[in-house]
SELO-400036 format. One record per residue (C-alpha): x, y, z; residue in three letters. Coordinates in nm, 4 decimals. Each point is the difference from the previous one (the first is absolute). Example, Ala and Ser with C-alpha at 12.3 -4.5 7.8 and 13.67 -1.06 7.14 Angstrom:
BEGIN
[[1.2300 -0.4500 0.7800] "ALA"] [[0.1370 0.3440 -0.0660] "SER"] 
// end
This chain:
BEGIN
[[-0.0065 0.0006 -0.0003] "MET"] [[0.1450 0.3430 -0.0833] "SER"] [[0.0093 0.2887 0.2453] "VAL"] [[-0.0134 0.3641 -0.1020] "ALA"] [[0.3323 0.1525 0.1138] "LEU"] [[-0.0077 0.3650 -0.1448] "ASP"] [[-0.1497 0.3149 0.0506] "GLU"] [[-0.1210 0.0050 -0.3472] "SER"] [[0.1046 -0.0870 -0.3682] "PRO"] [[0.1739 0.3243 -0.0135] "ALA"] [[0.2360 -0.0939 0.2799] "THR"] [[0.0585 -0.3735 -0.0795] "ARG"] [[0.3763 -0.0897 0.0161] "THR"] [[0.1946 -0.3015 -0.0204] "ALA"] [[0.0570 -0.1484 0.3570] "ALA"] [[0.3059 -0.1891 0.1464] "PRO"] [[-0.0040 -0.3038 0.1999] "ALA"] [[0.1740 0.0945 0.3086] "GLY"] [[-0.0763 0.2825 0.2587] "PRO"] [[0.2960 0.2140 -0.1185] "TRP"] [[0.0887 -0.1486 -0.3141] "ARG"] [[-0.1188 0.2424 -0.2534] "LEU"] [[-0.0895 -0.0237 -0.3601] "ALA"] [[0.2680 0.1870 -0.2300] "GLY"] [[0.1538 0.3083 0.1504] "SER"] [[-0.3165 0.1051 0.2203] "THR"] [[0.2046 0.0469 0.2951] "ALA"] [[0.2692 0.2023 -0.1776] "LEU"] [[-0.2737 0.1998 -0.1708] "THR"] [[-0.1667 0.0921 0.3330] "HIS"] [[0.3471 0.0821 0.1576] "LEU"] [[0.0709 0.2366 -0.2705] "ALA"] [[-0.3337 0.1727 0.0177] "LEU"] [[0.0442 0.0289 0.3668] "MET"] [[0.3575 0.1671 -0.0375] "LEU"] [[-0.1560 0.2407 -0.2511] "LEU"] [[-0.2787 0.0751 0.2265] "ALA"] [[0.2447 0.0790 0.2927] "TYR"] [[0.2094 0.2234 -0.2418] "LEU"] [[-0.2864 0.1819 -0.0953] "GLY"] [[-0.1039 0.0568 0.3627] "ILE"] [[0.3509 0.1297 0.0674] "VAL"] [[-0.0294 0.2538 -0.2659] "LEU"] [[-0.3521 0.0972 0.0975] "LEU"] [[0.1168 0.0483 0.3466] "LEU"] [[0.2665 0.2525 -0.1047] "GLN"] [[-0.2586 0.1870 -0.2065] "ALA"] [[-0.2758 0.0473 0.2653] "VAL"] [[-0.0317 0.2287 0.2898] "ASP"] [[0.0025 -0.1295 0.3610] "PRO"] [[-0.3765 -0.0478 0.0138] "TYR"] [[-0.0153 -0.2174 -0.2847] "ARG"] [[0.2897 -0.1956 0.1148] "ALA"] [[-0.2000 -0.0593 0.3304] "SER"] [[-0.2944 -0.1250 -0.2225] "GLN"] [[0.2339 -0.2410 -0.1828] "LEU"] [[0.1267 -0.1372 0.3244] "ALA"] [[-0.3612 -0.0555 0.1181] "SER"] [[-0.0844 -0.1799 -0.3436] "MET"] [[0.2859 -0.1985 0.0827] "ALA"] [[-0.1704 -0.1857 0.2962] "TYR"] [[-0.3334 -0.0183 -0.1694] "TYR"] [[0.1416 -0.1859 -0.2934] "VAL"] [[0.0932 -0.3209 0.1977] "PRO"] [[-0.3205 0.0052 0.1951] "ALA"] [[-0.2060 0.0114 -0.3269] "VAL"] [[0.2043 -0.2435 -0.1759] "ALA"] [[-0.0389 -0.2388 0.2958] "GLY"] [[-0.3795 0.0476 -0.0104] "LEU"] [[0.0113 -0.0580 -0.3851] "THR"] [[0.1526 -0.3420 0.0635] "VAL"] [[-0.2570 -0.0963 0.2660] "LEU"] [[-0.2976 0.1179 -0.1601] "THR"] [[0.0476 0.0720 -0.3681] "GLY"] [[0.2177 -0.3266 -0.0629] "ILE"] [[-0.1323 -0.2425 0.2944] "ASN"] [[-0.3540 0.1302 0.0234] "GLY"] [[0.0074 0.0549 0.3676] "GLN"] [[-0.1809 0.3402 0.1068] "ILE"] [[0.1830 0.1541 0.2891] "SER"] [[-0.0974 0.3267 0.1524] "LEU"] [[0.2587 -0.0279 0.2933] "GLY"] [[0.3273 0.1079 -0.1846] "HIS"] [[0.0331 0.2972 0.2339] "GLY"] [[0.0239 -0.2217 0.3060] "ALA"] [[0.2761 -0.1935 -0.1536] "LEU"] [[0.1835 0.3420 -0.1002] "MET"] [[-0.0147 0.0789 0.3580] "ALA"] [[0.1723 -0.3114 0.1176] "VAL"] [[0.2852 0.0912 -0.2246] "GLY"] [[-0.0158 0.3747 0.1163] "ALA"] [[0.0041 -0.0767 0.3636] "TYR"] [[0.2703 -0.2753 -0.0265] "THR"] [[0.2311 0.2481 -0.1593] "THR"] [[-0.0645 0.2770 0.2371] "ALA"] [[0.0590 -0.2374 0.3045] "VAL"] [[0.3242 -0.1453 -0.1430] "LEU"] [[0.1422 0.3275 -0.0797] "LEU"] [[-0.0870 0.1413 0.3327] "GLU"] [[0.1081 -0.3016 0.2085] "ARG"] [[0.3012 -0.1170 -0.1970] "GLN"] [[0.2372 0.3051 -0.0451] "GLU"] [[0.2119 -0.0132 -0.2992] "GLY"] [[-0.2186 -0.2765 -0.1574] "LEU"] [[0.0519 0.0440 -0.3949] "PRO"] [[-0.3198 0.1272 -0.1686] "PHE"] [[-0.0102 -0.2923 -0.2575] "LEU"] [[0.0312 -0.2548 0.3044] "VAL"] [[-0.2952 0.1651 0.1722] "ALA"] [[-0.2023 -0.0190 -0.3374] "VAL"] [[0.0807 -0.3714 -0.0436] "LEU"] [[-0.0964 -0.0794 0.3454] "LEU"] [[-0.3279 0.2047 -0.0453] "SER"] [[-0.0815 -0.2051 -0.3123] "VAL"] [[0.0640 -0.3221 0.1673] "VAL"] [[-0.2275 0.0876 0.3056] "THR"] [[-0.2682 0.1028 -0.2481] "THR"] [[0.0298 -0.3174 -0.1872] "CYS"] [[-0.0737 -0.1918 0.3297] "LEU"] [[-0.2926 0.2063 0.0597] "VAL"] [[-0.1259 -0.0427 -0.3513] "GLY"] [[0.0697 -0.3912 0.0292] "LEU"] [[-0.2362 -0.0193 0.2962] "LEU"] [[-0.2634 0.2129 -0.1739] "VAL"] [[0.0463 -0.1745 -0.3215] "GLY"] [[-0.0599 -0.3423 0.1540] "VAL"] [[-0.3278 0.1273 0.1339] "ALA"] [[-0.0903 0.1865 -0.3057] "ALA"] [[0.0548 -0.3200 -0.2143] "ALA"] [[-0.3194 -0.1210 0.1412] "ARG"] [[-0.2035 0.2944 -0.0754] "LEU"] [[-0.1348 0.1334 -0.3450] "HIS"] [[-0.1505 0.3115 -0.1487] "GLY"] [[-0.1750 0.2306 0.2661] "PRO"] [[0.0990 -0.2045 0.2953] "TYR"] [[0.3736 0.0501 -0.0763] "LEU"] [[-0.0641 0.3584 -0.0817] "ALA"] [[-0.1657 0.0460 0.3477] "GLY"] [[0.2654 -0.1948 0.1717] "ALA"] [[0.2771 0.2164 -0.1449] "THR"] [[-0.2083 0.3193 0.0730] "LEU"] [[-0.0153 -0.0918 0.3709] "ALA"] [[0.3713 -0.0471 -0.0058] "LEU"] [[0.0540 0.3483 -0.1558] "ALA"] [[-0.2332 0.1474 0.2790] "VAL"] [[0.1386 -0.1904 0.3028] "GLY"] [[0.3666 -0.0638 -0.0596] "LEU"] [[0.1311 0.3654 0.0122] "PRO"] [[-0.1785 0.0416 0.3243] "GLY"] [[0.2471 -0.2340 0.1616] "LEU"] [[0.2151 0.2922 0.0067] "ALA"] [[-0.2023 0.1659 0.2747] "ILE"] [[-0.0283 -0.3024 0.2035] "TYR"] [[0.3625 -0.0457 -0.0023] "PHE"] [[0.0675 0.3596 0.0647] "GLU"] [[0.3413 -0.0339 0.1850] "GLU"] [[0.1504 -0.2000 -0.3275] "LEU"] [[-0.1777 0.1496 -0.2735] "LEU"] [[-0.0715 0.3635 0.1120] "GLY"] [[-0.3669 -0.0130 0.0341] "GLY"] [[-0.2017 0.2685 -0.2045] "GLU"] [[0.3104 0.2250 -0.0429] "GLN"] [[0.1715 -0.2820 -0.1885] "GLY"] [[0.3848 -0.0450 -0.0216] "LEU"] [[0.2483 0.2505 -0.1578] "ARG"] [[0.2070 -0.1684 -0.2650] "VAL"] [[0.3524 0.1045 -0.0762] "SER"] [[0.0977 0.0428 -0.3649] "ALA"] [[0.2762 -0.2195 -0.1108] "PRO"] [[0.3419 0.1825 -0.0327] "ARG"] [[0.1356 0.0557 -0.3646] "MET"] [[0.3039 -0.1890 -0.0756] "PRO"] [[0.3002 0.1991 -0.0632] "ASP"] [[0.0698 -0.1815 -0.3154] "TRP"] [[-0.3538 0.0491 -0.1345] "PHE"] [[0.0063 0.3669 0.0706] "ARG"] [[0.3456 0.0503 -0.1746] "ASP"] [[-0.1311 -0.2016 -0.2936] "LEU"] [[-0.2810 0.2177 -0.0642] "LEU"] [[0.2107 0.3147 0.0421] "VAL"] [[0.2321 -0.1252 -0.2615] "GLN"] [[-0.2823 -0.1010 -0.2300] "VAL"] [[-0.2436 0.2836 0.0552] "THR"] [[0.2142 0.2646 0.1587] "GLY"] [[-0.2526 0.0740 0.2773] "GLU"] [[0.0081 -0.1439 0.3564] "ARG"] [[-0.3245 -0.2110 0.0588] "PRO"] [[-0.2189 0.0848 0.3005] "ASN"] [[-0.1486 -0.2607 0.2443] "ALA"] [[-0.3360 -0.0127 -0.1782] "LEU"] [[0.1534 -0.0559 -0.3507] "THR"] [[0.2013 -0.2771 0.1592] "TYR"] [[-0.3076 -0.1767 0.1217] "LEU"] [[-0.1681 0.0239 -0.3323] "ALA"] [[0.3163 -0.1646 -0.1715] "TYR"] [[-0.0081 -0.2589 0.2661] "LEU"] [[-0.3635 -0.0685 0.0029] "GLY"] [[-0.0312 -0.0230 -0.3872] "TRP"] [[0.3097 -0.2374 -0.0049] "ALA"] [[-0.2010 -0.2400 0.2385] "LEU"] [[-0.3363 0.0678 -0.1915] "ALA"] [[0.1748 -0.0931 -0.3397] "LEU"] [[0.1550 -0.3181 0.1566] "VAL"] [[-0.3488 -0.1035 0.1159] "VAL"] [[-0.1461 0.0526 -0.3423] "LEU"] [[0.3002 -0.2029 -0.1613] "PHE"] [[-0.0501 -0.2832 0.2300] "LEU"] [[-0.3764 0.0031 -0.0418] "LEU"] [[-0.0073 0.0070 -0.3734] "SER"] [[0.2355 -0.3048 -0.0114] "ASN"] [[-0.2185 -0.1750 0.2477] "LEU"] [[-0.3081 0.0668 -0.2002] "LEU"] [[0.1700 -0.1330 -0.3143] "HIS"] [[0.0950 -0.3268 0.1841] "SER"] [[-0.1836 -0.3082 0.0868] "ARG"] [[-0.1137 0.1548 0.3368] "VAL"] [[-0.1684 0.2884 -0.1853] "GLY"] [[-0.1797 -0.2382 -0.2367] "ARG"] [[-0.1329 -0.1997 0.2930] "GLN"] [[-0.1429 0.3178 0.1671] "TRP"] [[-0.1693 0.0903 -0.3187] "ARG"] [[-0.1384 -0.3611 -0.0256] "ALA"] [[-0.1408 0.0213 0.3389] "VAL"] [[-0.1616 0.3300 -0.0621] "ARG"] [[-0.1623 -0.1024 -0.3586] "ASP"] [[-0.1193 -0.3351 0.0933] "ASP"] [[0.0363 -0.1795 0.3529] "GLU"] [[-0.1272 -0.3402 -0.1091] "VAL"] [[0.2204 -0.0099 -0.3078] "ALA"] [[0.2908 0.1107 0.2000] "ALA"] [[-0.0462 -0.2765 0.2494] "GLN"] [[-0.0337 -0.2598 -0.2827] "LEU"] [[0.3130 0.1454 -0.1337] "ALA"] [[0.1863 -0.1036 0.3378] "GLY"] [[0.0205 0.3434 0.1344] "ILE"] [[-0.0261 0.0414 0.3918] "ASP"] [[-0.2660 0.2741 0.0369] "LEU"] [[0.0657 0.0638 0.3673] "GLY"] [[0.3967 0.0177 -0.0685] "ARG"] [[-0.0457 0.2174 -0.2785] "ALA"] [[-0.2216 0.2576 0.1645] "ARG"] [[0.2064 0.0191 0.3264] "VAL"] [[0.3213 0.0603 -0.2232] "LEU"] [[-0.1707 0.2738 -0.1693] "ALA"] [[-0.0898 0.1543 0.3254] "PHE"] [[0.3481 -0.0370 0.1354] "VAL"] [[0.1548 0.1635 -0.3207] "VAL"] [[-0.2595 0.2793 0.0183] "SER"] [[0.0780 0.0588 0.3879] "ALA"] [[0.3813 0.0032 -0.0857] "ALA"] [[-0.0759 0.2944 -0.2338] "CYS"] [[-0.2403 0.1733 0.2568] "ALA"] [[0.2645 -0.0447 0.2666] "GLY"] [[0.2531 0.1767 -0.2234] "LEU"] [[-0.2264 0.2729 -0.0830] "ALA"] [[-0.0868 0.0571 0.3627] "GLY"] [[0.3636 0.0340 0.0885] "SER"] [[0.0594 0.2560 -0.2709] "LEU"] [[-0.3037 0.1826 0.0885] "LEU"] [[0.1208 0.0385 0.3767] "ALA"] [[0.3532 0.1200 -0.1146] "VAL"] [[-0.1402 0.2479 -0.2615] "VAL"] [[-0.2807 0.1332 0.2336] "GLY"] [[0.2506 -0.0167 0.3081] "ARG"] [[-0.2903 -0.1539 0.2027] "LEU"] [[-0.1822 -0.3120 0.0610] "ALA"] [[-0.3268 0.0654 0.1498] "ALA"] [[-0.3655 -0.1524 0.0077] "PRO"] [[-0.1491 0.2788 -0.1954] "THR"] [[0.2487 -0.0503 -0.3004] "SER"] [[-0.1538 -0.3577 -0.0484] "PHE"] [[-0.3776 0.0396 0.0021] "THR"] [[-0.2359 -0.1751 -0.2014] "VAL"] [[0.0190 0.2748 -0.2467] "VAL"] [[0.3545 -0.1030 -0.0800] "LEU"] [[-0.1190 -0.3497 -0.0887] "SER"] [[-0.2635 0.1286 -0.2186] "LEU"] [[0.2327 0.2376 -0.1673] "SER"] [[0.2321 -0.2738 -0.0914] "VAL"] [[-0.2957 -0.2147 -0.1358] "LEU"] [[-0.1155 0.3001 -0.1991] "THR"] [[0.3439 0.0534 -0.1436] "ALA"] [[0.0140 -0.3683 -0.1141] "MET"] [[-0.3447 0.0160 -0.1619] "VAL"] [[0.0621 0.3278 -0.1780] "LEU"] [[0.3540 -0.1069 -0.1374] "GLY"] [[-0.1445 -0.3581 -0.0974] "GLY"] [[-0.0593 -0.3292 0.1633] "LEU"] [[0.3093 -0.2507 -0.0406] "GLY"] [[0.2166 0.2864 -0.1382] "SER"] [[0.3256 0.1000 0.1458] "LEU"] [[0.0138 0.3073 -0.2228] "LEU"] [[-0.3454 0.0694 0.1154] "GLY"] [[0.1263 -0.0033 0.3531] "ALA"] [[0.2448 0.2706 -0.1006] "VAL"] [[-0.2580 0.2145 -0.1517] "ILE"] [[-0.2339 -0.0310 0.2967] "GLY"] [[0.2512 0.0809 0.2286] "SER"] [[0.0669 0.3209 -0.1793] "ALA"] [[-0.3617 0.0813 -0.0034] "SER"] [[-0.0123 -0.0406 0.3745] "LEU"] [[0.3008 0.2408 0.0498] "VAL"] [[-0.0680 0.2650 -0.2633] "PHE"] [[-0.3796 0.0125 -0.0474] "LEU"] [[-0.0811 0.0600 0.3622] "GLN"] [[0.1938 0.3359 0.0456] "PRO"] [[-0.1280 0.1041 -0.3466] "PHE"] [[-0.3645 -0.0695 0.0995] "ILE"] [[0.0273 0.1652 0.3392] "THR"] [[0.1538 0.3256 -0.1743] "SER"] [[-0.2707 0.0191 -0.2297] "ARG"] [[-0.2510 -0.0286 0.2675] "GLY"] [[0.1616 0.2983 0.1710] "LEU"] [[0.0060 0.1783 -0.3175] "SER"] [[-0.3940 -0.0380 -0.0236] "PHE"] [[-0.0404 0.1419 0.3599] "GLY"] [[-0.0056 -0.2952 0.2166] "LEU"] [[0.1818 0.0142 0.3469] "ASP"] [[0.2963 -0.2322 0.0815] "ASP"] [[-0.2314 -0.2659 0.1750] "ALA"] [[-0.2449 -0.0126 -0.3117] "GLN"] [[0.2692 0.0030 -0.2503] "ALA"] [[0.1856 -0.2994 0.1564] "ALA"] [[-0.3259 -0.1941 0.0026] "SER"] [[-0.0523 0.0451 -0.3701] "VAL"] [[0.2931 -0.2254 -0.0857] "ALA"] [[-0.1399 -0.3000 0.1628] "PRO"] [[-0.3350 0.0578 -0.1442] "LEU"] [[0.1401 0.0324 -0.3564] "LEU"] [[0.2005 -0.3135 0.0575] "TYR"] [[-0.3106 -0.1946 0.0713] "GLY"] [[-0.1914 0.1590 -0.3066] "VAL"] [[0.2790 -0.1019 -0.2160] "VAL"] [[0.0282 -0.3435 0.1389] "LEU"] [[-0.3611 -0.0538 -0.0838] "VAL"] [[0.0266 0.1354 -0.3560] "LEU"] [[0.3156 -0.2112 -0.0574] "VAL"] [[-0.1788 -0.3192 0.1048] "MET"] [[-0.2866 0.0635 -0.2087] "LEU"] [[0.1632 0.1369 -0.3107] "LEU"] [[0.3605 -0.1388 0.0091] "ALA"] [[-0.0066 -0.3068 0.2324] "PRO"] [[0.3572 -0.0884 -0.1187] "ARG"] [[0.1437 0.3373 0.1189] "GLY"] [[0.2051 0.2374 -0.2050] "LEU"] [[0.2722 -0.2458 -0.1089] "VAL"] [[-0.2379 -0.2838 -0.0600] "GLY"] [[-0.2459 0.2112 -0.2163] "SER"] [[0.3029 0.1351 -0.1827] "LEU"] [[0.1270 -0.3576 -0.0756] "ARG"] [[-0.3339 -0.1275 -0.0982] "MET"] [[-0.0566 0.3081 -0.2367] "ALA"] [[0.3509 -0.0594 -0.1511] "LEU"] [[-0.0664 -0.3827 -0.0558] "TYR"] [[-0.3545 0.0704 -0.1376] "SER"] [[0.1685 0.2391 -0.2452] "ARG"] [[0.2853 -0.2549 -0.1004] "SER"] [[-0.2648 -0.2801 -0.0432] "MET"] [[-0.2059 0.2269 -0.2346] "ARG"] [[0.3095 0.0808 -0.2227] "ARG"] [[0.0817 -0.3775 -0.0115] "ALA"] [[-0.3629 -0.0929 -0.0920] "SER"] [[-0.0184 0.2627 -0.2812] "THR"] [[0.3738 -0.0061 -0.1153] "GLY"] [[-0.0300 -0.3268 -0.1963] "PRO"] [[-0.3293 0.0723 -0.1506] "ALA"] [[0.1081 0.3445 -0.1186] "GLY"] [[0.3124 -0.1691 -0.1469] "GLY"] [[-0.2034 -0.2536 -0.1942] "GLU"] [[-0.2325 0.2634 -0.1251] "GLY"] [[0.2694 0.1971 -0.1672] "GLN"] 
// end
């Protein structure tokens, strides 16, 4: 029995046999694209003002979060509304480690935060593997509501409602000297965080893109498309779901760690249900199952909200009213996208290009015969 493995005919590609044995030069292609993307980020950071640099630094932590949710929901088919809680685990782990362990390298703190979030994701994933549809969404929503509240209960360790201050990692001398030689300017701390955040975000995209082209990615798609056919093909449904949840949790943990460092704070108010819904909205807007869509959706979260708020102020709204317009507009846009373009921006564009190529293929030979 055959199992549907791909998003659509427009995205169908040859698949390898092993988890990391990629067909052709797929891994090298992904690596080249990520290096070019990072070069573009470096050039962009040199050209923008400090405010835009702060927005790019914020976008760097949204990208792993949205990409992880793309794997879980868009590729494996598990609906999660609790990504904000997993980001809180990564943020608080980083904050506690940097506060209690003086001299601990930042990347080590990030790695330990990712491991901690993976363990939490494993526990949640084992329970979530038994749930489906609205039951899973409700359970993860409860996680998003309840987990950040632990910071108030363990006030002495986690800082209560005020949260924990997070120290920014120190810029290495060799990195500063390298940028001075290349650009002629001394980078500030915020620009360094943007460089660091985007380096980690692109590593996540590189690993996920390879994973989705492997046997594991095909199994996730098979489970999403047809559970019965996937079981008949020998796929362990529970194991596939738990693995997807753990991978998604790892991405959320990294995102939370970067959020804490960029914002210099890990507090319950940073990880409300609104954050989980914002990440979900970004995934839907960009396109289900698309890592490129995750980047586009992350950009919409970072750049559209200030633009909408400023437009509201220009129309005479006060600060509170203008700030509330953005979530309202996000909700309206989300409903419209689900009704008019359920595949998101990237998915709709791919289908349009595919339909166009099919029309050309079908009319080409006929036109040739008629001449």
